[in-house]
PASE-358244 format. One record per residue: residue number from 1; residue in three letters; chain; x, y, z of N, C-alpha, C in turn. Coordinates in Angstrom, 3 decimals. Layout:
guvo = NUM lumvex = ALA nuvo = A nc1 = X nc2 = Y nc3 = Z cac1 = X cac2 = Y cac3 = Z cc1 = X cc2 = Y cc3 = Z
...
//
This chain:
guvo = 1 lumvex = UNK nuvo = A nc1 = 90.970 nc2 = 95.702 nc3 = 71.349 cac1 = 89.989 cac2 = 96.713 cac3 = 71.537 cc1 = 90.615 cc2 = 97.832 cc3 = 72.371
guvo = 2 lumvex = UNK nuvo = A nc1 = 90.357 nc2 = 99.062 nc3 = 71.981 cac1 = 90.960 cac2 = 100.202 cac3 = 72.660 cc1 = 89.868 cc2 = 101.147 cc3 = 73.138
guvo = 3 lumvex = UNK nuvo = A nc1 = 89.982 nc2 = 101.580 nc3 = 74.395 cac1 = 89.118 cac2 = 102.602 cac3 = 74.983 cc1 = 90.032 cc2 = 103.610 cc3 = 75.669
guvo = 4 lumvex = UNK nuvo = A nc1 = 90.104 nc2 = 104.807 nc3 = 75.107 cac1 = 91.012 cac2 = 105.844 cac3 = 75.612 cc1 = 92.430 cc2 = 105.275 cc3 = 75.645
guvo = 5 lumvex = UNK nuvo = A nc1 = 93.061 nc2 = 105.224 nc3 = 76.822 cac1 = 94.423 cac2 = 104.697 cac3 = 76.909 cc1 = 94.443 cc2 = 103.238 cc3 = 77.380
guvo = 6 lumvex = UNK nuvo = A nc1 = 93.267 nc2 = 102.585 nc3 = 77.426 cac1 = 93.186 cac2 = 101.198 cac3 = 77.859 cc1 = 93.033 cc2 = 100.284 cc3 = 76.644
guvo = 7 lumvex = UNK nuvo = A nc1 = 93.663 nc2 = 99.112 nc3 = 76.740 cac1 = 93.599 cac2 = 98.120 cac3 = 75.667 cc1 = 93.162 cc2 = 96.792 cc3 = 76.267
guvo = 8 lumvex = UNK nuvo = A nc1 = 92.185 nc2 = 96.150 nc3 = 75.635 cac1 = 91.757 cac2 = 94.812 cac3 = 76.026 cc1 = 92.082 cc2 = 93.874 cc3 = 74.872
guvo = 9 lumvex = UNK nuvo = A nc1 = 92.944 nc2 = 92.920 nc3 = 75.152 cac1 = 93.324 cac2 = 91.918 cac3 = 74.152 cc1 = 92.606 cc2 = 90.618 cc3 = 74.498
guvo = 10 lumvex = UNK nuvo = A nc1 = 91.903 nc2 = 90.044 nc3 = 73.530 cac1 = 91.157 cac2 = 88.806 cac3 = 73.726 cc1 = 91.683 cc2 = 87.772 cc3 = 72.736
guvo = 11 lumvex = UNK nuvo = A nc1 = 92.190 nc2 = 86.662 nc3 = 73.272 cac1 = 92.713 cac2 = 85.579 cac3 = 72.437 cc1 = 91.828 cc2 = 84.359 cc3 = 72.671
guvo = 12 lumvex = UNK nuvo = A nc1 = 91.176 nc2 = 83.900 nc3 = 71.610 cac1 = 90.236 cac2 = 82.787 cac3 = 71.700 cc1 = 90.849 cc2 = 81.559 cc3 = 71.047
guvo = 13 lumvex = UNK nuvo = A nc1 = 90.836 nc2 = 80.438 nc3 = 71.785 cac1 = 91.305 cac2 = 79.156 cac3 = 71.263 cc1 = 90.143 cc2 = 78.163 cc3 = 71.360
guvo = 14 lumvex = UNK nuvo = A nc1 = 89.210 nc2 = 78.195 nc3 = 70.401 cac1 = 87.997 cac2 = 77.384 cac3 = 70.512 cc1 = 88.239 cc2 = 75.877 cc3 = 70.488
guvo = 15 lumvex = UNK nuvo = A nc1 = 89.266 nc2 = 75.429 nc3 = 69.825 cac1 = 89.517 cac2 = 73.986 cac3 = 69.724 cc1 = 89.822 cc2 = 73.359 cc3 = 71.082
guvo = 16 lumvex = UNK nuvo = A nc1 = 90.362 nc2 = 74.157 nc3 = 72.009 cac1 = 90.702 cac2 = 73.627 cac3 = 73.338 cc1 = 89.956 cc2 = 74.365 cc3 = 74.455
guvo = 17 lumvex = UNK nuvo = A nc1 = 88.895 nc2 = 75.081 nc3 = 74.103 cac1 = 88.038 cac2 = 75.767 cac3 = 75.083 cc1 = 88.816 cc2 = 76.703 cc3 = 75.995
guvo = 18 lumvex = UNK nuvo = A nc1 = 89.704 nc2 = 77.473 nc3 = 75.402 cac1 = 90.558 cac2 = 78.366 cac3 = 76.186 cc1 = 90.360 cc2 = 79.814 cc3 = 75.721
guvo = 19 lumvex = UNK nuvo = A nc1 = 90.462 nc2 = 80.734 nc3 = 76.685 cac1 = 90.332 cac2 = 82.158 cac3 = 76.416 cc1 = 91.364 cc2 = 82.899 cc3 = 77.251
guvo = 20 lumvex = UNK nuvo = A nc1 = 92.036 nc2 = 83.830 nc3 = 76.626 cac1 = 93.026 cac2 = 84.643 cac3 = 77.347 cc1 = 92.624 cc2 = 86.107 cc3 = 77.219
guvo = 21 lumvex = UNK nuvo = A nc1 = 92.580 nc2 = 86.808 nc3 = 78.349 cac1 = 92.235 cac2 = 88.227 cac3 = 78.384 cc1 = 93.379 cc2 = 88.999 cc3 = 79.014
guvo = 22 lumvex = UNK nuvo = A nc1 = 93.813 nc2 = 90.045 nc3 = 78.342 cac1 = 94.850 cac2 = 90.929 cac3 = 78.892 cc1 = 94.325 cc2 = 92.358 cc3 = 78.789
guvo = 23 lumvex = UNK nuvo = A nc1 = 94.220 nc2 = 93.020 nc3 = 79.940 cac1 = 93.717 cac2 = 94.393 cac3 = 80.007 cc1 = 94.877 cc2 = 95.282 cc3 = 80.426
guvo = 24 lumvex = UNK nuvo = A nc1 = 95.243 nc2 = 96.210 nc3 = 79.554 cac1 = 96.385 cac2 = 97.096 cac3 = 79.811 cc1 = 95.917 cc2 = 98.539 cc3 = 79.937
guvo = 25 lumvex = UNK nuvo = A nc1 = 96.583 nc2 = 99.255 nc3 = 80.809 cac1 = 96.375 cac2 = 100.684 cac3 = 80.982 cc1 = 97.727 cc2 = 101.335 cc3 = 80.711
guvo = 26 lumvex = UNK nuvo = A nc1 = 97.922 nc2 = 101.794 nc3 = 79.485 cac1 = 99.250 cac2 = 102.247 cac3 = 79.100 cc1 = 100.165 cc2 = 101.042 cc3 = 79.038
guvo = 27 lumvex = UNK nuvo = A nc1 = 101.271 nc2 = 101.079 nc3 = 79.741 cac1 = 102.206 cac2 = 99.946 cac3 = 79.758 cc1 = 101.943 cc2 = 98.986 cc3 = 80.911
guvo = 28 lumvex = UNK nuvo = A nc1 = 101.054 nc2 = 99.356 nc3 = 81.825 cac1 = 100.771 cac2 = 98.542 cac3 = 83.016 cc1 = 99.678 cc2 = 97.524 cc3 = 82.718
guvo = 29 lumvex = UNK nuvo = A nc1 = 99.870 nc2 = 96.279 nc3 = 83.140 cac1 = 98.845 cac2 = 95.251 cac3 = 83.006 cc1 = 97.917 cc2 = 95.357 cc3 = 84.212
guvo = 30 lumvex = UNK nuvo = A nc1 = 96.635 nc2 = 95.626 nc3 = 83.946 cac1 = 95.636 cac2 = 95.722 cac3 = 85.016 cc1 = 95.086 cc2 = 94.357 cc3 = 85.368
guvo = 31 lumvex = UNK nuvo = A nc1 = 94.958 nc2 = 93.474 nc3 = 84.354 cac1 = 94.415 cac2 = 92.146 cac3 = 84.578 cc1 = 94.896 cc2 = 91.232 cc3 = 83.462
guvo = 32 lumvex = UNK nuvo = A nc1 = 95.239 nc2 = 90.013 nc3 = 83.845 cac1 = 95.577 cac2 = 88.980 cac3 = 82.861 cc1 = 94.936 cc2 = 87.683 cc3 = 83.321
guvo = 33 lumvex = UNK nuvo = A nc1 = 94.060 nc2 = 87.128 nc3 = 82.497 cac1 = 93.370 cac2 = 85.885 cac3 = 82.824 cc1 = 93.611 cc2 = 84.862 cc3 = 81.730
guvo = 34 lumvex = UNK nuvo = A nc1 = 93.964 nc2 = 83.649 nc3 = 82.130 cac1 = 94.073 cac2 = 82.514 cac3 = 81.231 cc1 = 92.986 cc2 = 81.535 cc3 = 81.654
guvo = 35 lumvex = UNK nuvo = A nc1 = 91.906 nc2 = 81.483 nc3 = 80.899 cac1 = 90.719 cac2 = 80.735 cac3 = 81.289 cc1 = 90.594 cc2 = 79.459 cc3 = 80.481
guvo = 36 lumvex = UNK nuvo = A nc1 = 90.260 nc2 = 78.365 nc3 = 81.170 cac1 = 90.044 cac2 = 77.075 cac3 = 80.522 cc1 = 88.628 cc2 = 76.610 cc3 = 80.808
guvo = 37 lumvex = UNK nuvo = A nc1 = 88.200 nc2 = 75.580 nc3 = 80.121 cac1 = 86.852 cac2 = 75.029 cac3 = 80.268 cc1 = 85.781 cc2 = 76.064 cc3 = 79.916
guvo = 38 lumvex = UNK nuvo = A nc1 = 86.088 nc2 = 76.905 nc3 = 78.940 cac1 = 85.124 cac2 = 77.898 cac3 = 78.465 cc1 = 84.086 cc2 = 77.172 cc3 = 77.612
guvo = 39 lumvex = UNK nuvo = A nc1 = 82.829 nc2 = 77.368 nc3 = 77.949 cac1 = 81.752 cac2 = 76.695 cac3 = 77.235 cc1 = 81.089 cc2 = 77.602 cc3 = 76.199
guvo = 40 lumvex = UNK nuvo = A nc1 = 80.794 nc2 = 78.840 nc3 = 76.603 cac1 = 80.076 cac2 = 79.760 cac3 = 75.718 cc1 = 80.671 cc2 = 81.154 cc3 = 75.845
guvo = 41 lumvex = UNK nuvo = A nc1 = 80.760 nc2 = 81.836 nc3 = 74.726 cac1 = 81.221 cac2 = 83.219 cac3 = 74.680 cc1 = 80.155 cc2 = 84.014 cc3 = 73.923
guvo = 42 lumvex = UNK nuvo = A nc1 = 79.588 nc2 = 85.037 nc3 = 74.598 cac1 = 78.515 cac2 = 85.831 cac3 = 74.001 cc1 = 78.924 cc2 = 87.298 cc3 = 74.009
guvo = 43 lumvex = UNK nuvo = A nc1 = 78.839 nc2 = 87.925 nc3 = 72.843 cac1 = 79.125 cac2 = 89.355 cac3 = 72.736 cc1 = 77.789 cc2 = 90.072 cc3 = 72.593
guvo = 44 lumvex = UNK nuvo = A nc1 = 77.564 nc2 = 91.074 nc3 = 73.451 cac1 = 76.299 cac2 = 91.799 cac3 = 73.468 cc1 = 76.539 cc2 = 93.273 cc3 = 73.194
guvo = 45 lumvex = UNK nuvo = A nc1 = 75.710 nc2 = 93.849 nc3 = 72.321 cac1 = 75.730 cac2 = 95.288 cac3 = 72.044 cc1 = 74.311 cc2 = 95.792 cc3 = 72.248
guvo = 46 lumvex = UNK nuvo = A nc1 = 74.173 nc2 = 96.816 nc3 = 73.133 cac1 = 72.843 cac2 = 97.302 cac3 = 73.452 cc1 = 72.903 cc2 = 98.746 cc3 = 73.928
guvo = 47 lumvex = UNK nuvo = A nc1 = 72.251 nc2 = 99.647 nc3 = 73.222 cac1 = 72.151 cac2 = 101.059 cac3 = 73.631 cc1 = 73.498 cc2 = 101.694 cc3 = 73.961
guvo = 48 lumvex = UNK nuvo = A nc1 = 74.485 nc2 = 101.512 nc3 = 73.102 cac1 = 75.791 cac2 = 102.126 cac3 = 73.317 cc1 = 76.682 cc2 = 101.405 cc3 = 74.307
guvo = 49 lumvex = UNK nuvo = A nc1 = 76.225 nc2 = 100.282 nc3 = 74.827 cac1 = 77.034 cac2 = 99.470 cac3 = 75.742 cc1 = 77.391 cc2 = 98.161 cc3 = 75.054
guvo = 50 lumvex = UNK nuvo = A nc1 = 78.588 nc2 = 97.659 nc3 = 75.345 cac1 = 79.037 cac2 = 96.383 cac3 = 74.791 cc1 = 79.655 cc2 = 95.556 cc3 = 75.902
guvo = 51 lumvex = UNK nuvo = A nc1 = 79.472 nc2 = 94.243 nc3 = 75.821 cac1 = 80.070 cac2 = 93.361 cac3 = 76.821 cc1 = 80.339 cc2 = 91.990 cc3 = 76.227
guvo = 52 lumvex = UNK nuvo = A nc1 = 81.222 nc2 = 91.267 nc3 = 76.904 cac1 = 81.534 cac2 = 89.880 cac3 = 76.572 cc1 = 81.157 cc2 = 89.055 cc3 = 77.794
guvo = 53 lumvex = UNK nuvo = A nc1 = 80.333 nc2 = 88.028 nc3 = 77.602 cac1 = 79.957 cac2 = 87.136 cac3 = 78.692 cc1 = 80.584 cc2 = 85.778 cc3 = 78.434
guvo = 54 lumvex = UNK nuvo = A nc1 = 81.315 nc2 = 85.276 nc3 = 79.419 cac1 = 82.000 cac2 = 83.988 cac3 = 79.291 cc1 = 81.371 cc2 = 83.016 cc3 = 80.288
guvo = 55 lumvex = UNK nuvo = A nc1 = 80.876 nc2 = 81.884 nc3 = 79.780 cac1 = 80.312 cac2 = 80.831 cac3 = 80.632 cc1 = 81.258 cc2 = 79.636 cc3 = 80.616
guvo = 56 lumvex = UNK nuvo = A nc1 = 81.259 nc2 = 78.898 nc3 = 81.727 cac1 = 82.207 cac2 = 77.806 cac3 = 81.909 cc1 = 81.495 cc2 = 76.460 cc3 = 82.020
guvo = 57 lumvex = UNK nuvo = A nc1 = 82.238 nc2 = 75.381 nc3 = 81.757 cac1 = 81.718 cac2 = 74.019 cac3 = 81.903 cc1 = 81.426 cc2 = 73.680 cc3 = 83.356
guvo = 58 lumvex = UNK nuvo = A nc1 = 82.108 nc2 = 74.304 nc3 = 84.294 cac1 = 81.955 cac2 = 74.055 cac3 = 85.725 cc1 = 80.732 cc2 = 74.810 cc3 = 86.247
guvo = 59 lumvex = UNK nuvo = A nc1 = 79.733 nc2 = 74.094 nc3 = 86.733 cac1 = 78.485 cac2 = 74.724 cac3 = 87.174 cc1 = 78.656 cc2 = 75.598 cc3 = 88.418
guvo = 60 lumvex = UNK nuvo = A nc1 = 79.770 nc2 = 75.447 nc3 = 89.137 cac1 = 80.008 cac2 = 76.281 cac3 = 90.320 cc1 = 80.630 cc2 = 77.629 cc3 = 89.969
guvo = 61 lumvex = UNK nuvo = A nc1 = 81.046 nc2 = 77.803 nc3 = 88.728 cac1 = 81.676 cac2 = 79.057 cac3 = 88.309 cc1 = 80.621 cc2 = 80.039 cc3 = 87.822
guvo = 62 lumvex = UNK nuvo = A nc1 = 80.672 nc2 = 81.251 nc3 = 88.324 cac1 = 79.805 cac2 = 82.303 cac3 = 87.798 cc1 = 80.336 cc2 = 82.738 cc3 = 86.441
guvo = 63 lumvex = UNK nuvo = A nc1 = 79.445 nc2 = 83.263 nc3 = 85.634 cac1 = 79.864 cac2 = 83.809 cac3 = 84.350 cc1 = 80.767 cc2 = 85.014 cc3 = 84.566
guvo = 64 lumvex = UNK nuvo = A nc1 = 81.722 nc2 = 85.164 nc3 = 83.707 cac1 = 82.600 cac2 = 86.338 cac3 = 83.686 cc1 = 81.973 cc2 = 87.339 cc3 = 82.735
guvo = 65 lumvex = UNK nuvo = A nc1 = 81.790 nc2 = 88.573 nc3 = 83.194 cac1 = 81.259 cac2 = 89.646 cac3 = 82.357 cc1 = 82.351 cc2 = 90.698 cc3 = 82.202
guvo = 66 lumvex = UNK nuvo = A nc1 = 82.738 nc2 = 90.950 nc3 = 80.968 cac1 = 83.713 cac2 = 91.997 cac3 = 80.670 cc1 = 82.974 cc2 = 93.080 cc3 = 79.889
guvo = 67 lumvex = UNK nuvo = A nc1 = 82.735 nc2 = 94.196 nc3 = 80.539 cac1 = 82.113 cac2 = 95.337 cac3 = 79.872 cc1 = 83.193 cc2 = 96.026 cc3 = 79.052
guvo = 68 lumvex = UNK nuvo = A nc1 = 82.902 nc2 = 96.267 nc3 = 77.787 cac1 = 83.916 cac2 = 96.842 cac3 = 76.901 cc1 = 83.567 cc2 = 98.236 cc3 = 76.400
guvo = 69 lumvex = UNK nuvo = A nc1 = 82.302 nc2 = 98.640 nc3 = 76.581 cac1 = 81.897 cac2 = 99.974 cac3 = 76.159 cc1 = 80.762 cc2 = 100.437 cc3 = 77.052
guvo = 70 lumvex = UNK nuvo = A nc1 = 80.756 nc2 = 101.593 nc3 = 77.607 cac1 = 81.574 cac2 = 102.745 cac3 = 77.238 cc1 = 82.995 cc2 = 102.713 cc3 = 77.804
guvo = 71 lumvex = UNK nuvo = A nc1 = 83.237 nc2 = 101.902 nc3 = 78.841 cac1 = 84.591 cac2 = 101.748 cac3 = 79.366 cc1 = 84.785 cc2 = 100.283 cc3 = 79.764
guvo = 72 lumvex = UNK nuvo = A nc1 = 86.013 nc2 = 99.888 nc3 = 79.967 cac1 = 86.329 cac2 = 98.502 cac3 = 80.307 cc1 = 86.176 cc2 = 98.292 cc3 = 81.810
guvo = 73 lumvex = UNK nuvo = A nc1 = 85.461 nc2 = 97.242 nc3 = 82.177 cac1 = 85.331 cac2 = 96.834 cac3 = 83.577 cc1 = 85.019 cc2 = 95.345 cc3 = 83.604
guvo = 74 lumvex = UNK nuvo = A nc1 = 85.219 nc2 = 94.717 nc3 = 84.778 cac1 = 85.050 cac2 = 93.269 cac3 = 84.895 cc1 = 84.164 cc2 = 92.953 cc3 = 86.095
guvo = 75 lumvex = UNK nuvo = A nc1 = 83.242 nc2 = 91.995 nc3 = 85.904 cac1 = 82.395 cac2 = 91.494 cac3 = 86.983 cc1 = 82.540 cc2 = 89.973 cc3 = 86.973
guvo = 76 lumvex = UNK nuvo = A nc1 = 82.920 nc2 = 89.409 nc3 = 88.137 cac1 = 83.119 cac2 = 87.964 cac3 = 88.191 cc1 = 83.082 cc2 = 87.499 cc3 = 89.633
guvo = 77 lumvex = UNK nuvo = A nc1 = 82.722 nc2 = 86.241 nc3 = 89.818 cac1 = 82.745 cac2 = 85.590 cac3 = 91.121 cc1 = 83.201 cc2 = 84.159 cc3 = 90.912
guvo = 78 lumvex = UNK nuvo = A nc1 = 83.341 nc2 = 83.426 nc3 = 91.996 cac1 = 83.817 cac2 = 82.051 cac3 = 91.867 cc1 = 82.776 cc2 = 81.000 cc3 = 92.203
guvo = 79 lumvex = UNK nuvo = A nc1 = 81.839 nc2 = 81.313 nc3 = 93.078 cac1 = 80.828 cac2 = 80.332 cac3 = 93.450 cc1 = 79.443 cc2 = 80.930 cc3 = 93.327
guvo = 80 lumvex = UNK nuvo = A nc1 = 78.517 nc2 = 80.157 nc3 = 92.837 cac1 = 77.126 cac2 = 80.590 cac3 = 92.782 cc1 = 76.525 cc2 = 80.470 cc3 = 94.185
guvo = 81 lumvex = UNK nuvo = A nc1 = 75.517 nc2 = 81.304 nc3 = 94.459 cac1 = 74.780 cac2 = 81.143 cac3 = 95.698 cc1 = 73.967 cc2 = 79.856 cc3 = 95.600
guvo = 82 lumvex = UNK nuvo = A nc1 = 74.186 nc2 = 78.953 nc3 = 96.540 cac1 = 73.513 cac2 = 77.646 cac3 = 96.475 cc1 = 72.425 cc2 = 77.590 cc3 = 97.525
//
């Protein structure tokens, strides 16, 4: 996926519950994530905005939200408020 000079590469390996995300800005890597124990992947399109929501098997992990339109951004945490 390309937005201006940014590229988001998403590699899905459903058989082993793995997801790899690489976000590039030109030749520079802004973020690279190799995620395991992925349970659910949801793509949402709404009013000109698009995002990918990744949920994990681990209940202590917050969902990863990757906004892909109108621009690429990431929202994530490691622990839920208990």
